[in-house]
N, C-alpha and C positions, 0 to 999 in steps of 0.2 A: 356425461360432461356437466360440470357444475356451472351454474349461472349466478352471477353476483347481481343482487338487486339494490336499488337505491336505499331501501330500508336497511339492508345489511350494512351498507356503507355508513349510514347514519348511526346505526348501533355501534359499529366499530369506532366511529368518531367519538361517540359518547363515552365508550370504555376508555379511549385514549385521552379523553378530555380535550378534544380538538374541535373548535367551532368551525363549521364548514358552511359556505353559502350553497344555494341550490346549484349554481353553476359548477362549483367544486364537487358536489355530490355527483352530478351527472358525469363530469370528466373522470372522476375516480372510479365510478361504477364501470366504465369501459376499460380503464387501465387495470383495475384489479381483476376484472374478468379475463383480460389478456394474460395476466400473470398466472392466474389459476389454470388457464388452459395450457400454458407453457409447462407448468409443473406437472399437470396430468399427462402431457405428451411424454415427458421424461419418465414418468412412472410406467408408461406403457412399454418402454424399451429396457428399463432397469430390471433385469431378471436376476434371480439368485446367483446365476453363474457369472454375472458381471460384477467384478470387485469394485467397491466404491473407491474413488480417488479424488484428490484435491488438485491434481495436475495431470494433463494428458501424457506428458513425457516424464519418464522416471528421472529424478534429480539425484545428484550425489555430489559430495564435496570432492574437489581435486586437491590432493595434498602433494607436497614435495618435501624432501628431507630438509630440516632446518639446519643447514650447514653454513658456517661462516665462509664467505668467499673473499675475493680480493677487495680491499677497501683503500680509500685514499689516505695518504699520510696527511698530517696537519699541514705541511708545507704545500702539498698538492692542492688541498682544499682552499687554502688561503691565497694561492696564486691567482685565482680568478675573482677574488673579492675586491670590490672597489675601495674598501677601507677595512683594515684589521690591525690588531695590536700584536700580531705574531702567533697568537694561539686562539683568538676569538674574533668573530666578525664584529665590526663596529657599525652601528646603525643609528639613525636619528631617533631620538626619543619620541614615542607616540602617546605616552601617558600624560595626563594632565598633572598639574602641580600637586593635586590632592593625593597622588600616589607616592 
């Protein structure tokens, strides 16, 4: 099992050009150590017979035929509109005068 040291954290910070305070070095030493331990734990159970995956449940697209169904006529669509000109909805302008 790997152990992360404060010196390694300082070295990584130098490589990444990140200035760390001593408090940050101490906190990150513990956090990075926990991350490395977790990755090692996964490595213990990841055997060649376990296929790598990005999701635990197989995903697939659900498709349906692209068939035109019943649609509203223009009159049916306009029947519920608060204002229309017979073939188009009439709405209040929302664009400024610059448009």
